[in-house]
N, C-alpha and C positions, 0 to 999 in steps of 0.2 A: 504494500500500500504506500502511496506517495502522498505528501502533503505540500501545499503551497507555502513557501516561505518568502517573505519580502526582504530584499537586501537593497541597499543604496549603492549605486555605482556612479563613478564619475563619467562625464560625457565621453571622454576618450576611451574608457574601458568598455562602454556600450558599443561604440563604433568598432573597436577591435573584436569584441565578442561576436557582433553581427557578421563581420568580415570572415572570421574563422568558421562560424556556423555555416555560412554560405559555401565556403571552400570545401567543407567536409560533408555537406548535404544533410545537416541536422538542424534542429531548431535551436534558437539561442538558449532555451530552457534546458534542452538535453546537453548541450555543450557546457553550460554553466554547472550543471549537476555533475557531469563527468570530471570537470576540473576540480570541483570541491572534493569529490570522492578520491581522486588521485592525490590531491594535496593532503588529505587526511591519512591516506595509506603511507605516503612518504613521511609524514610526521610520526607515524607509529613504527615505521621500519626505516631507520636512518640510512641504511645502505642500499635502499631501493629508490629508483627514479623512473619516471615514465617518459617514453619517447615514441614518436611516430615510427611505424614499421610497415612493411608491405602488407602484413596481415592485420593492420590496425594498430591502435595504441597498445604498447606492451610494457610490462614492468622489466626494468633492466637493473643490473648490478652497477652501482655508482663506480665511476672510474674504470669502466671496462666496456668491452663490446659484447658482453654476454647477457642475453636475456635470461630472466629467471627460469623460463621453461627449459632453456638449454642446460642450466645448472641442474634442474630436477631430472632431466633426461640422463645426465651423467650420474647423478646421485642414485638413481634407480638401478644403475648397473653395479653399484657398490653397496647395495642393501641400505640405501638412504643414510649412509654414514657421512657425517660432516667431515670427519677426519680424513677419510679416504678420498672424498671428493676434493677437498682442499689440497691434499698431497698430490693428487693427479694433476690438478690445475696449477700447482706451485703457487698457491695463494694461502693467505692466513686462514686458519680454521674459522675465525669469526666471519669471514667472507662467505664461506659455504654454509655456515650455520644460519646466516641472515637469509639466504635463499630458502633453506628448509623451513625457517620460521614463517616466512612470507607464504610459502606453499601451505603450511599448516593453517594459516589464517584464511587463505583464499584459494583453496584447491580447485574450485570450479573454473576459475580464470586460467590457471596454469594447465589444467587438464584440457580445456578447450583449445589453448594455444598448441599443445602437443598434438592433439587430434588434427588441427588444421595443418600443422607442419607435415604430419604423416600423410594426410590426404593430398597435399600438393607435391610432396616429394622434394628431395634436396636439389636435384638437377633443374627442375622447373623454378624453384626458389632462387637458385643461383643466377638464372637468366634475369630475374626481376631485380635481385639484390646481389650484384657481382662481388661485393666484399665479404659476403657471409663465408664462414669457415665451417668445415665439417670436422668435428673432434671425435676421433675414434679411440676407444680404449682397447689396447691389445690384451688378448687373453692372458698373456704372461704377467700383466700388471696384477691380476687377481691372485696369481700364484706366488709372485715374488715380493710383494709389498705387505708390510705389516701396518696396521692402523696406528697412528700416533694419537695421543690423547689431546682432546680439544682444550 
């Protein structure tokens, strides 16, 4: 259920909101609600930020090119272990844990992104977004590496 909430915006904010809404083909109300929701999620999860992506707005890990759904895809291969995910990506454990925490809070958004990626396939996505990278975890990783404590 939604409720109407009144907020006061400056004239330039209204113009920018309208322009953005037209560009993405949504109403000003939808775009405003989306921005508020994303801002609240960023405030709750300090290592997460939202960016435009070929599949729509996506949660990303701050300071990286990794979307949260990509982190979760890797984490699933290592039994959702923050330690092993971080070790594989050569990132601090806090980085991987932030992705897992976000996923725990918003699994439906991440699962949807994973489904969309699987449906479109990497090669098609690469045509649309040439800078995307495929990260493959070699089977030897599972056998040769021990988990470090977070």
